[in-house]
N, C-alpha and C positions, 0 to 999 in steps of 0.2 A: 504494499499499499504506499504510494507516494503522494505527497501533498505539496502543492506549491502555494506560497503565501506572497501576496502583493502587499507590502508594507505601506504603500502610498494610499491604497484604497481600503486597506484593513479588511480584505476578504480572503477566504480560504477556498481554494479550488482543488478538487480531487480529480484525478485522471478519470476519463469517461469509462475506462474498462472496469473500474472498481465500483461496487454498489455500497458506498459508504455515505450515510446521511451527513449533510453539512451541519456542523454545530452552530447554534445561534451565538453570535458574539455579543457580549454585553460590555458596554463602555462604562467602567466604574471609576474613571479618572476624576470625575467631578466629586464623587463621594469620597474618594481617597484624599483629595486635596482639601476637602472641607473638614476632615476630621482633625481636631486638635485637642491636646491636653487630656481631659478625662474621657472624652469619646474614644480616643486612640487606645488608652489603657483598658477601657471597658471592652473594646473590640478585640484587643489582644487577649484579654482574660477569657472572653467567651469563645474565641476561635481555638483555644487549646482543648485537647480531648483527654488529657491525663487525669488520673484519679485525684491527685492532690488539688488541682484547680477546681474540680467538681466539689470536693470536700470543703474548700474555701467558700465557694459560692453558697453551698447549703448552710454552712455555719453563719455566714454574713446574713443570709435571708432569715434564718431563725432568730438571730440577734436583733435584726431590724423589726421583725414582727413582734417579738417579746417587748422591745423598747416602746413601740407604739402602743401596745396594750397596757403596759405599766404606766406610761406617761399619761395616757387618757384616763385610766382609773384614778391615779393620784391627782391629776388635774381636776377631775370631777369632784372628788371627795375632800382633797386638802387644798385646793386653790390652783389657779392657773400658773402662778409663778413657780410653785413646787413642781408641777407636771412639766412645765417648760424646761426647768433646770434639769430634771431627770432625763428628758429627751435630748438636750444638748450634751449632757454627760454620756448618754448612750451612743450618740453619734461620734463623740470623741473616743469611746471605747471601741467602736467598729473601726475607726481610723487606726487606733493603736493595734488592733488585731490584724489589720491589713498590712501594716508596716512589719509586724512580727512575722506574719506568714511569708512576706516577701523576703525577709532576712533568713528565715529558715529554709526557704526554697533555694537560696544561693549556697547553702552549706555544702561543702564538698566540691562544688563546681568552681565557684569564684572566691569563696572565703572559707576560713577555718573556724570562725566564731560568729556568734550572733551579734548584730550591730546594736549599739546603744542609742540610736537615734530615736526609737520608739518611746524611750523613757521621757522624752521632752513633752509628749502628749499630755500625760497627767499633770506635769508641772505647769504647762501653759493653760490647761483647763482650770487649775487651782488659781493661777494668777488672774485669768480673765473673770472667773466667778467672783473673786474678791474685789476686783476693780469695777465691774459692771453692777449696776443696781438692779437689773432685771434678772440676774441669776443668783441663786443661793448656793453657797459652797457645799453644804452637806448633801442636798439632793443631787447636785451635779456629780459628786463623788460616788454616790449610790448608783446613779445612772451609768457612770463609767464602768462599774463592775457588773453590769447586766450581761456582758458577754460570758461571764463564768457560768451562771445558771444555764445559759443556752448551750454551752459546751457540755455541761453535765447532762442536760436533757438529751442532746444528740448522741453522746457516747453510751448512755445508760439504756437506750432502747435497743441495742444490739445484744 
């Protein structure tokens, strides 16, 4: 099976003696050019098929769902500021977990130890919660640790 490609016209021509269907060409150059920052990372994360990436996505999803549930319940019963602080803390916890997972994913390939960069997340959360009037420190720290019950829930069901 021989195929000739004309790069100027972006067409694929098969020799007439072969009964090969022409594949439909899709031009994704506009989509690829428009992806920046978080969209690129999300596309890279979703395009991988390994088990570690799937585990990360499941744990992030469980943590996000639990954080929404806990933040809405506490916001309803204890006040909006308390619930909002828990939610912001939970988002910081998910970010911490992502940085930790990224660092663990590099073990053996690019590094010999876990990075300490993720330790800045709880420190920054504490500083922002103490400086901003719309966040409370204690609920934000409780929200930060919501990823732990999510991990316990995920690994206890097997």
